[in-house]
N, C-alpha and C positions, 0 to 999 in steps of 0.2 A: 432659382429651384432650390438650390444647397440651402439656403435657410428655411423654406419650407419643409425639404426633409428633415432637418434639424427638429425643426418643432415636433413634426409627428413620430418622431424616433425611427425614421427610415434610412438613415444614415450609415449603420451596418449591412441593411439590406442592398444598398445601393452597391457598397463595397464588395462584397461577397458576388454579388449580381457582374460588377466587372471585370472579376477573375474569367469569367467564362468567355470575355470578348477578345478578338484576336488582337486588335488595337482600341486605344480608347476613343469613346466618342459620347456624343450627349445621347439621354436616353430616349428624348423624343425622335420620333422617325416622323420626317416628311412624307406627304401624300394622302392617298384614299387609306383612311382607317379600314374600312369594309375590306379591300384589297390585301393588308396587310394581314387582318384576321385570319381570312381564306387560307394564305399562304404558309400561315405558321400553322394552322390546323393539319394540312396536307402535309407538313413537315413532319408534323407528329407521328402521322401514320407511316410513315418513310423508315426503311430499314437504317438502323444507324450509320450516318455516314462519318467519314474520317474528320477530326476536325480540323480547323480552319488554320493555315500558317501564321505564326507570330510575326506581323510584318510592321514597320514605323509607318507614322503619317509621311505621306509623300507630296503633301502640299506645295511644300517647299520645292522638291525635285521638278515637279509638273511645272510650277514658276520659272525654273532656271532652263528648262526645256523650250518655254515660251519666248526666253530670251535668246535662243541657240547655244545654252550650256549645255557643258560637258557633265555628265554624272559620275559619280563616283560607283566602283563595283557594286558596293554593297546597296547601292539604291536601285542600280539595274536588276541586281538578283532579286529586290523586293518585288518590282514590277511581274520579272518572271514567274516566282513564287505563285504572286496572285493570277497571271494568264494561266498557269498551270492547275491551279486549284479550280479555275472557270472549266478549263477543258474537262476535269475531272467531273464537275457536276452536270455538264453536257451530256457526258455517258452513262450518268447514274440516274439524273432526273429527266425521264422521258415521258411520263403521263401527266395528264390534268393540267392547271394553271402554271404549274412549276416547270414543267416542261415547255410550255410555250412561251415562259420568261427566259428559259435557256437558248431557245430556239431564235430571239431576237438578237442574242450576242455573237456576232461574226467576228472572230477571230482572223486578223489578216495574214496570210500566209508567211510571210517576211516577218513577222512577228512569233509566230511559230518555229521557223527555222532558229530564230536566236536563242528560243528558249533550250534548244538542244546544246547550245556552248557550255551550259553550266553542269555540275555535279551536284550532290546534294549539300554538300558544304559550301556552295556558294564560290566556288572556286572555277575559273575556265577549264574545261577540260583538255588534258595532253593534246587529243584527236582535233583540237581547232587550229593548232600550229606546232608543227614540228619544235619550235625553238623553245616550248613551253616543258615540252619532254626532256630537251636536251639538258636546260638549265635544272630541272627537279634532279634528274640524275645526277648533275655536276654538285648540286648543293647537297646531296646525301652522300658522294664521295668525300666531302669537305667535312661535313658533319662526323664521317665515320673517322677520318683521321685525325681531327681534333678529340673525339674522343679517346683513340688510341694512344695519343701524346699525352693527355692527361694521366690516363691510366698508369703510363710507363713513370711519369713525375712521382704519381702516390706511392708507387711501390719503389721509389729511391730511399734508398736509408737515412741519407741527410736530412732530406724534406720531409719525412715521417714523422720527425719529431717534433715538427712546429704544424702537425696538422689538427685541425681540431676534430674532423671526421675523414672517413675515407669515400666520401661522396662527391659526386660529381654536381653542383649546384648552378641550376638557369636562372641567372641576375641580369635585368635589361638586355634581353635578347641575347646575353654573351654566357659560354660557360666559364665557371669559375672555380677554383678552389677555396675552402674556407680555412684561413691558416692563424695562427697566433703571431703576438707581435716579436720580432725578432726575425721574421721570416727573411727579411733581406739579405739576411747573410749567407742564405743558402739558394736564395730562390728570388731571380729578376722579373719583374710583373708592373703591371697597374693595378690599384686598388681601384675597385668600383663600387664600395660598399662596405658597411659594416653590418654586422648582427646584433642583435639585442643582448648578447652577451658579450660584447667587447672584440671578437673576432674579426679578421677582415677576410673580404671577398675579393681574391686576388686573380687574374688574367696574366697567366704566364706568358715571359715576351717571346718565348719558343713559338707561341699559336698565332704570333702578330702577323706572319706571312697568310696563314690560313684564314684569319679573320678578314684581312682585307679583299682575299678571296672570293669568301661568302658575302663580302658588302657589293663587290662588284657584280657577283652573279644577282644579288637581290634586287641592284639598280636596274640591270639588262631587264628581269621580268618585271620590274615596274613600268619602265618604257615600254615593253611590249604589251601590259595591260592598259596602259593608257591610250596605246595606238588602237587597241579593240574598244576601249569606252568611247573613244571618239565616233569611231565608226558606228557601234550600236546607239551612240546619243544622237547622231544623224539620222536614222532609222526612226528612233523614236519621235523626232520633233516633228518629220513627216507623219506621223500616226499619234498627234499630241491630243486629237479629238477622240480619238477610240481609248487612250491611256486614261483619260479624265473621265471616260463614259466606266469603264471596266474597273476604275479604281472606287468611283460612287456606287457601283451595282456590286462590288466586292463589299463594302462597309454595310450596304441592305441586307446582303444575304448572312453577313457577320452578324446583324441585328436579332436577326431571325434564329440564326442557330443557334445563340446564346440563350435568347427564351426559351426556347425549347428545350435545350440541354438544362439549365437550370430548373424548369418545372417538371422534368422528368427526376431529376436528383431529388427536389425536395418534396415532390409528388404534390405539385401544385396544379392550379388550372386557369384558363385565361376566361375574363369576361370583356365583351364587345360593349362599348358604350352605346346606349340607346339615344332616341332622337327626344324620348321624355326627360322631365326631372325628377321622375321619380327613382328613389333608391330603396331597393329590397335585397337585403342580403339574408342569404341561408348559411347558417354553419360557416363563419367568416372568424379567421383567425389572425390577429395583428403579428406580423412578423418578427416584432421585437420581444414577444412574449415565449419563455421556455415551455412552460406546461399551459397553455392557454383555454380557456374555456369559451367555446364556438360561441357566437352571438347571432340571434336570428332577430331582424329588425324589419317593418315594414315604414318606410319613411317617404307617406306620398304626401302628404302637404307641405306647405314652406316653412313651418318654424316646428322645431323638435325641441321641446324644452324638458333636461333632463332635473329631476330634484332627486332628494334623498339623502340616506346614509353617507356621511365621509368617510374617506377610503373605500367605498363601494362599488368603483370603478365606473364612475359617470366620465371623468376625464378620459379614459381609456376606450370608452364608446364613442366619445365624439372624435378622438384621434382615430379610432378606426374606420369610422363611415369617413372622414376625411383622406385616410389611406387610401381605402378601398375606390374613393372616385380618382385619385391621382395615379393609381395603380393601374387602372382600367382606360385611363386616358392615355397612360403611355404604353398599355399593351402589353403591362408586366405582370407574370404570374403570379396567383396569391392562392394562399389556402382559403378555398371556399366552394361551396357545392354551386357550380357555373349553371347547371340545369334550372335549377330554381330560385337564382337570383338574376336581377337587373339593376344598372347602373346608368344613372341620366348622363347627359353629355354637358360638360361645365367650360366655358371659357376660361375661367378664373378660379382658382382656389385661394382664400384667405384663410389664416389662422391666427386669432389673435387670442394666444394663449399665456403670455409670458408677462410679467411686471413689467411695464416700459420705463419705470423711475430710471433716471439717469443725471449724475449731478453735473456732470461736464456739460452737457445739453440744457440743465437748468429745468427738469421737469418732473411733475408729481406721477405718482400711479394712475392717478384718476385724468390728469393732463394728459398724459402719453396715451390713454386709452381712447380718450375724446379726438385725440389727435389721430390716431388708426380708425375710428368710426368714421369722422369727416372726408376720409378718401374715400369710402364705400357709396355714398352718396352720388358720384359722378359714372358708377359702374353698372351695369346691366346683367340680369341671368348670372350672377357667378354664387358659389357655394362658400357660406362662411359658417365658420366655427369659433365661438366664445366660451372661453372658458372662465369660470366665478366672473359671471357680469357685473355683479354687486361692488367689485373689488374697488376700495381707495376711495368710498364717499359715503353719506347719510344714506343708509338704506331707504328711508321712504320717499325722499327726494330721486334718488336713482331709479325707483321703481317706476314712478309717474314719466321720467325723462326716456327711460327704457323703454318702456310701452309704445310712446309716439314715434321713437326712432325706428322700432321694430316694424312697425304697422307701415311706417314709409318705406322701408325696405322690403316690406311684404307687396308694397305697388309697383316696385320697381323687379318684380319676378323674381328675388332672392330666395336663397334657399338657405336658412340658417339653423344652426345646432347650438342649443345655449346651454350650460350648466350653470344652476346657481340654488343657491340658500335661500332666496329671497320668496317667502310664502305669499307677500304682497305683491310682487310682480309677477308670480304663477297665476294668482285668483284674478289679476286683472286681464290677463291676455287668456285664461283659461276657456272664456265663452265664445272668442274668435273661432270663426270656421276652418283658417289654416293655420290654426295651432292645435299639436298635439303635444299630450303630457306624457311623460314617462318617470317613473321613480324605481330608484335603485332599492332592493330590496336587504332586510336585514332581519336576520334568524335571532328571536329573543332568546330561545332556549339554548343556544349553543352561544348566543352574544356575538356574533359575528356575521359581518356582510354576506350574503350568498353569491354576489357578484353577477344576479340575475335583475332582470327589470319586470316593472308589472305597467300595461299601457292604462292610460286615461285617469291616472291619479296624482294628487300632490304628494311626495313623500317625505318623511321625518329626517331630520338631519343626525340625530342620535349622538349630539354632541357631549353630553355626558357619559355615556355608556362609551365612546369612543376616548374620551380623556382617561377611564378607569383600563380600558385595555393597554395604553400606552403609559401606564405608569405615575399618573395621578392620584395622589393620596385620597383615599375614599372619605375621609373628614372633608375635605376641600369641597369634593364633587356634592356632598349631601347639604353642606351648607349653600353651594351656588344653587340648588334644588329649590331651597327655600326662598331665596333671592328671587328667582325664577317665577316664581307665582304658582299659586294653585290652578287659577283658570287657565292659564297658557299649557299649564301640564294635562290638564284635562282634553283640550283642544289636541294635544300630541296624541295622546291615548284614543280620542276618535278618530283620528288620522291613521292611526296603527290597525283600529276596529276594522276601518273600512278598507284598508291593506289585505287585512287577512280575510274579510268576506271575500273580497275579490278574488284573493287566490284559491279560497275553498270553491268557489263556484268556477275558476279555471281548471280545478283539479276533477271538479264532478263531471265538469263539459268535458274534459280530455278523455275520464272513463266510460260517458255514455258514446262518445265517439268509437271508443276502441270496441265497443261492444255493439253499436251500429255495423264498425266492419266484419266483424265475424260474423254476425247475422247475413250482411251481404254476401261474404265468403261462402257461409253454409248453403246460403240459395242457388250460388253458383254452381257449388260443387253437386246440389240435388239437380239441378239443370243437364249438367254434365252427364250423371249418373242414368238419368232419363234417357237420354240420347243415346247413351252406351249399351243399353237394355235395349232398347228399340232398335238400332243397329245390330245386337245379336240375335233379336228376332226375325229380324229382315234376313240375314245372312242363315239361320237355322230354314228359313222358308225356303229360301232360294236354293239352299242345297236339297230339301225334300223335294222341291218342283221340279230340279234339274233329273233326280234319280228315277221322278214318277214319268217325267219325257223319255229318259232312256229306257223304261221298260215298255212304253206306249212304241217304240221304237222297234223295240224286238218283237213286239206282237204283231205289227204291221209285216216285218219280215217272216214271221212263221205261217201268217194266213195269205203271202202274196200268191201262192200255188192253189190256193182253195176258189172255192165257189165265190163268185162276184157279189150276189147279193148276200151270202153270209159273210164275206169279208167287209161290205158296207156297216152290216148289222153289228160286228163285233168292234169294228172302227167307231162307230157312232155312241157305241155303249163305255168303248173306253174314254172317249169324249166327256160323255157326259159325267163318267166317275171323276175325270180330271176337273170339271167344273164345280163339282160338289167339294173336291179338297181344297178349293179356294179359301182363303184365309178371310175370318169376318173382322173387319177392324169398326170398333165404334165411331161413328160420327162424330168429327171434329169441327167446331164453329171454324168456318173457313176464312182466311185473312183475305181482306180484298188487294189483289195484286194487279198490275199495272204493266204497260209495255217500258223496258229496259230496267224493271226491276230485278235484282240479283237474287236467285233462289236457289234452295237446294232441293236435287230427285234424287232420293236416295241417297247414297254416300256421296254423289259427285254435286258440283255447285256449275251453276251456269246464268244465262241472263234469257228472261222472256221477249222474244223477237215479236210476235202479234198473239192475239187472243181473239178466238171465235168461239163464241157461247160459252159449253163449259169445257173447253179445252183450250190448249196454248201451245203454239209452235215454240220450243226453246232451242237455243244454242248451248249446248253441254259436251264440254270436252272436244269440242272441234267437231261435231254432228250436230245436224237439226235433225230434232224429233218432235213429234207431236203427243202429248201425253194430255190425261184429265189435269183439271185446275186443281181438284181436290188432294193429287198426288204430291203439290209443292209447296214448299214452305220456304217463308222469306229468310233470305240469309244478308248479313251485311258484312260477308267477307268478299274477299276478290276472288273470282274462280281461279283454280290453278290452270297456268299456260303449260301444255307438253311440248317440249320442244320437237321430239321426234316421236312418231306411232302412237297409236289410239286404241286404249284398252279400257272397255265396259266389262265390268264386273257386276251388273246390277239386273233383277230379274223382274221382269214386267208382271205383277198380279193377274193379270187379265190375259194372258199370254197363252196362245192356242195355235194348233197346227193346221187347223183346218178353217176354211173360210168358205162360204156358201153365199153366192151374189145373186143367186135365183131372183127374178123378179125386180132387180134394181135398176133405173136408169144408168147410163154410162156414166155421168158425174157423181151421183152418190155413190157407185161402185168404185171408183177410183179413190175417192177420198175415203170409203172404208177400208180398200186395199193399202192405201198411205198408211192408215194409223196400224192395220193388221201386221204390217212387214215390220213397221217400227217397233211394235209390240214382239215378234217374234225375234228381232235382234238382240234386242234387250233380255229376252229370256234364253238366248245362246242355242237356239235352234240350230241343227246342221239343213233341214228342209222342210218346207209347209207343201198345203196343198189347197188351190183354190177353185171350185168348182163355179164356172159360170155357163154351163149349157151349150148347146150345138145352136138350135134356134135360127136365127137370122145371121148371126155371125158379127153383131155390132157390140155385142158387151165383151165376147173373145177379143176383138180386134183394139176395143178400148183398154182392155187389161195388157196387152201385148206391148200396144205403144207406150204404156205407163212404164212398164217394166223395162224397155229399152233405154230409158232416161234413168233408171233408178240406182242409184251408188251402191256397193256393196253385195251385189249379186256374184254367185259365181256361174250360174245357169239357170237356164228355166225352158221347158218345151211341153209337149202333149203328155199328160199322163200313160201310164200302163194302162193294158184295157181293163185289168181287175180292178183299176183304183179310177176310172172314169172314161178312159180314153181322151178323144177330142172335146168331150166335154168338160175337162176339168186341166188346168195347168199345173204340172209339179216344178216347184223353185228351189232351187239349192243355195243356200247363204253361206 
């Protein structure tokens, strides 16, 4: 893998990524790629977690435990750091798949107890054993006494003449003085080192007893540490399977966290490998490039043959395609538009990019290339990149040979990216249905490559122009053009004209697409404006209707004490006036609607539950309503679901406060009453009046029975004498 990363210029990327890992590990993650991708994306949405502690590899420590060995204190502390971090994650990650994963990590109580033994520096706490506290206090006293002794010596007049400085130096875990030669005349002690200037580091003899005391205390501390290390190792041996498991899970989370942290810092995205072999890259930038020009390419066929100008980005495009496949396979972040990109899954990736010539192995350029190609025929469904395929042999012979070899690899479901200057090879493969041509574009005005690519054509190499650009004398290039021949030059001009025509057509197509988008945007804007005006009209009409209904209510109150016949006459006249004020809406071509269609009624959205003749029963904002089909419009949007409360702000155009049921059968009367109440509710009326007469009482009974089961009613009962008495029912909504 390191060799492949080197060929694709991904070494620096890999090194910078590894700095985000808590400990070194392979880039490839074992297990289900879909699950890894899901957990990485969940981690991206989480609040920033604290970084993982840097711990060493514990594989050797686990092996020692399996042999009943005793771990060193730093190895025990590494396990403690891992377990403490997993406890932290269990508290922080409680939702979604990450939370489910953490729930499966059950930390034994005895392991949790051991974690409390250590402080943040990895030392056993004094609270674990009183002897630690006593030893620590004794060591401090010895240190203080040693410092005091050295300070006294430094201030001694005889010794001051031989001191290089007046500092106490800590050399080989011992306090020492830095003195000049001849110090032995005034100071007895042991030389433990020399400075770069030739001075001596000396431990005075007067510190001997204190040094011995210090060594004795340190030995006692080490014995005590060994005792606890032995006890802890015995517990760890019993929990060996758990430690192996948690060590592996720590590595897994480390791989996720490093990817997320790297993606956030570099503003990168992840692409999950798809089950197909298609590669579609949108605005991909190779990690090695400082100021890259993002590439967009659709590589759906099996072979992509890239031709065109020298130094025009052909090799970089090849490396970019292979790099994107590798980064996607390892779920590593990259600069790409992930939403509009897709990268296939490949078992292996081969990069044939370098000149394999090697004197020691006695192999030529072409022979080395053939050796690498021979290994591919035993593979299947791999991604292959070949740079400068014509390298090292006769162009015409190689063209025919590579044509046959590439067709054989196509049969083995290989996906191949090729860069070449072989016009012969390109023309031989151009008609193959699984071969796609791509040409690097050269700007003749600026005499520079554009690092852009044109699909479906063979490109010129521009060898003469490139030679001039890199300093070859113009006289030599002119002589070479003459030798090259007029016919071949005309062929190159024809190729260039074809490329220019393609570019012009592409530019025209892009301009037309842009105009089409503007037209569509304008049409959408006009539709929205039309809907807005209609809603404003409906709102204004609703307001006027409500004011009119309020006026009728006031009129009713004014005539309650008047003569009965006169009150009925006035009410009928008011109702007639109300009917005349209905808005007149021009008939529109009705859309065919069906049961379960999503519709829009006024400003509310709902679903059709049933259709009967010219009326439909709809569920709108949690209420069942019967409305005319002509008032419904099709809606592609999901109706809003209100969590609490039902608010209806619509006005029914046909709303009326009075319903006359005289002469109707009971079933007809109930059907008409149902629609009347729906309209009244939509109109916002507080009360309505229903005339059914006295007669045999059957119609009145049917009305009362229906009202007893109808929702959204405050009350109902006989109307006042002056409004119909027993022959009418007053309903309060």
